[in-house]
N, C-alpha and C positions, 0 to 999 in steps of 0.2 A: 531508484530506491523507492519503496513504498512507504508512505506515511500514514500511520493509523492513529487517529485521535482516540483517547480513551475515555471510557465512562466506568467508573468503579461504583458499585452499588452497595449501599448499606441502608437498610430499612426503607428500600425503595427509592432513595434520593441518590443524587450524584454527589460523591464526596472525594476527598483527596486525603492521603495520609502522609506522614512525615517519617521516612525511614521505616515504613511498614508497621508503625505503632498505631494500633486501633484507637487508642486513648487520644490520638492527635486528629481524629477524623474531623475535617472541615466540610460542611456542605457547600459546594461550589455551584449547584443548580438544583432547583426542585423538581423539575419536569425532565426525566430522561429522554422522552420522546421528542420534545421540542429542542432539546440540546442535540440530539442525533440529526435532527432535521437541519439545524443551524450548521453542523459540521458538513453535512451533505451539500448545502447551499454553497459552501466555501470550497467545493471540489473533492471532498473526500470520497473515496470509493471502497475503503475499508474502514471498519470500526472495531476498535478492541474493547471488550466488555469483560468485567470481572465482578463475580458475585462474591463479595467480601464475607457476607453472612454464610454463604454456602462453603467457603473455604474453611471457615471455623467449624461449621457443623458437620462438614463432610457429606453434605447433600445439597441439592439446588434449593435455594430460599427465595430468589428474586426472579424466578423463571417467568412469571407472569409479566414482569415489567420487561424482560428481555424480548419475549415474544410480541409485546406490544410495540417495541421498537422495530422488530422485524416486520411487522404488518405495515408500518407506516413509513418505511424508508426503502429505498432501492440499493442501499449500500450492501456490500458483503460484510459478514459479521462473524468475528471469532469470539468465543466465550470460554472463560476459565473460572475455576472456583467450585469446589465441591463434586468434581466429577471423578468418581472412584470406581465405576463398574461399567460394563458394556450396555447395560439398560440406560443409564444416564447419557452415554454417548449418542445412542440410538434416539433417545428422547429429544435431544437438541437438533440432531441432524434431520430427523423426521419432521421437526417443527420448522425446518427452514434455515437453521444456522448453518453457515458454510464452513466453518472450521472450529473444531473443539480443541481446547488446551488441556492437556493433561500434566499436571505439576507434581503434587506429592506422591501420586501413583507411581511415577518414575523411580522414586526412592523406596517406596514400600512394596509395590506390586508390579515389578518389571514385566512379569509373564502377561499380565492384563495389557500393559502398554504395547507389547509386541503384538498381541492379538488385534488390538485396535488398529495399529499401523498396517498390519498384514490385510485387514479387511477394508479399511477406509482410505489408505494411502495419504493423499495430500490434503485430506479433510482433517488430519490429526497434526497438531503441533504439541511439542513438549516444552514446558516451561522449567528453566533452571534459575532459581533465586539463591543468591549467595551472599553471605556476610563473613568478611575476612577470608574469602576464598573457599568457605565451607557451605555446603548446600543447606538451606532451610526449607521447611515444609509446614503443611497445615496452617496456612495463612501466615507464615513466617514465625509461628509461635514455637515451633520444634526445630532446634539447631542440631544438625548432625555433624559427624566427623568425616563426611564424604567430600573429597576435592571436587570442585565444579568441573574441572577439566576431565577428571576420571568419569565423571557421570556423562559429560558431553560425548566422549568417545564411545561410551557404552550405548547411548541413544543413537549415535551416528551408525554403528554396527547394526542396529535394529532396522535401519533404512528409513528413519524419520525425515520428512521433507523440511521441516522447520524447527528450530529452537529459538524460544524466546528468552534472552538472558537478561536478568536483572541483578545489578549490584545494589543490595538493599541500602547500603550507606549512601548511595546517591540518590535514592528514590524521594521524590518531593522536594529536593533541596535547591533545584535550579542551579546547581554548580557544574553542569556539564557531565556527560557520560564517563565511565571509566574505560578510556579508549585503550589502555594497556591490557586490561583483562578481555575486552571485546576482540582486540586484535590477536590474542593468543588463542581464544576459543575459536575464532574464525580460521585461524591457520592450522587448527588441530583437527577439524572435521570437515567433511564435504557438505554437511547439512547446511541449508540456508539460515543465516543468523539474523534475528530481529533484536534490535537494541531496546532496552528499556530502563528508565531510571536516570534522571538528571538531564534529559535532552531539553535544552532551554533557549537555544538561539539558532539563527540560520547557519551560523558557523559550525555549529555542532552537526547539523545535517550534512554540510560539505565534508567535514572530518569523517563522519560515519560512512559516507559514500567512498571517500578516499581509501578507507580501510577494505572496501569491498563487501560491505554488509548488504543484505538483502532489504532490510526495512528498519523503520524506526517508530517507536511508539512515543506519542507526545501527549502529556496530560496537564500537569500544573502550569506549564508554560503557556499553554493556550488559554486556560481559565484566568491565569493572571495577566495575560496579554504581554508577556515578554517575548512571545513568537506569534507572528501573524500566519494562521494556519494556511490560508489560501496562497500566500507567498511561498511558504514551505513546500507545499504540494507542487506548484508550478516549478519551483527550482529543482525539487527532487526528480520530477519527470524529465525535465529539460536536460539535466546533467547525466541521467541515466540513459537517455536515448542517444546523446551525443558522445558520451564517454562511458559506455557500459562496463561494468566491473563484474557483472553477475547475469548470465543468460536467463535465468528464471525471472528476475525482477523486470527484465526488458519485456518478456513475454506477458508477465502479469500487468504491466503498465499499458500494453497494447490490447489487452483482453476486452477492456470496455468498449472499444471502437468497433469490434468485430463480432459481437454477440448476436447481431441480427442478420449479418451478411458477410461474406469473405471479402466483399469490396465496399469501400466507402467513397462517396462522392466528395471531391475536393474542389471548391471554388476559388479561383486564383484572382487576386485583386492587386492593382498597382498601388503601393503603399503611399505614393506622393499624390496621385491624381484621384485615387479612390475608384477609378474605372475597373469594372469587372473585365477581365482579360479572356478567360476561358473556364471550362469545367472539365475534369477528367476523373478517372477513378484511381484509387490507390488500394492495394492489398497490404498485408502486413509487411512483406519484404520491401516494397517500394516506399512505404510510410517510413520505415526504419532507415532506409537508405537516405531519404530526404532529410531526416532529422541528423543523421551522422554527417552528411556532406554539406548541408546548408543550401543545396540546390534541389529543385523539384524532380522527383522520379514518379512515374505513373505506371499503371498496368494497362496494357492494350488487350480489350476484350476480343477483339478480331484476330490479333496475332498470337494471343495467349502468351505474352511475354512482357517483361519490364521494358520501359523506355525512359531514357533521360531527356527531358526537354532541352533542345538545343544541341544535342550531341553532334548532329550533322550540320545543322544551320549556324551554330554559334549563337543562336537567340536564347541563351540560358536565363534563368531566373533565380536570383538570390533571395533566399527566404529570409524574411525579417520577423514574421510572427506566424504562429499557428493557433487557431482558436477552434474549439468544437462548439457546436450548438448545444441547446438544453438537453437533447436526447442523446447525445454522443454519437450521432450517426451521420453527421456531415461536418466537413471542415471548411474553414474560411483561412486561406493562406495569403497573407500579404507579402509582396515580393517587390524587389527592384529588377525590372526586366532589362535585359539587354537585347534590344531589338524587338520586332513585333512578335505578338503571341500566336497569330493564326498563319497557317501554311500559305494562305493567299497573299500574305504581305500586309494584311490589315493589322492595326495595332491591337484590336480585340476580335475575337471569334464572334462577337455578338454585334453584327452589323445589318442584318436582314430584317428590316422593319416590317411587321405585319399589319400594324394599324395603331391609330391613335384613339385613345379612349378618355 
């Protein structure tokens, strides 16, 4: 599951609303850039941003702040609020935004939404915000009589890759997401579902994963510290790779490690002695197999195939932890080894001393 911390912008500041009511706007952080950087330091690789002023005005209002966040972080960013035409879609995508969220347009201008999906594919998400099962639009100020499942099925037929579903009655309440509605929408469409509204604890993350959802947006819970963002991200990635419910989320979780190369070096360390045992390479498939099985799998560059450490010798390695370096391009894997790591019979492959310094 992908965890997306949220920054909702009003008058250039980070705010949170209660059940979508603009009158309840509470400033939770003054500097959006520093807030985004803090999320990134905690391991976030996706950021959910909403231009609340734009949603009301039906045009971008906080775009300068949004692009400032884009320039100062390496996270992937999705943005919603006030996006009603293709020019605005292009404006954000050309400015480096990774995914654009179309909300009210799905209700008022489905032809535009279809054109955007046809042209930009996975760079388009569609937001469905519902109150009492009926879709709301225009910053949740306009309540329609359209059923949320009816709209979800329509969006699914358009070929959308992502639907962001919010039960407005849960938004900002810290009372947990509406699991019943999320389960219904997830089982009604093939589109990947991102949950929003009420996600407040680690148990909510587990519940959403068990429903097979693609992602979860967390906002007030992070600001009010009812949820530790770093722990939620680690948990979500771990349970996704070990117990995948959704192929897309597995691929997106692995994307960050293979942006520079199809192979990533993995340093293997004995968890008890802290001795470095070996270094080998992993590709996506071997990394995924390692996470699923709890034993090390690697990719052989000379044989162009996967290999399972200890498959023939019995000298397997039970994975205890996996840590990425600051650039997400090298792994440190702590293991409990069963037998020596090196084919020579040595405990470690690193035994040829070159010199002392």
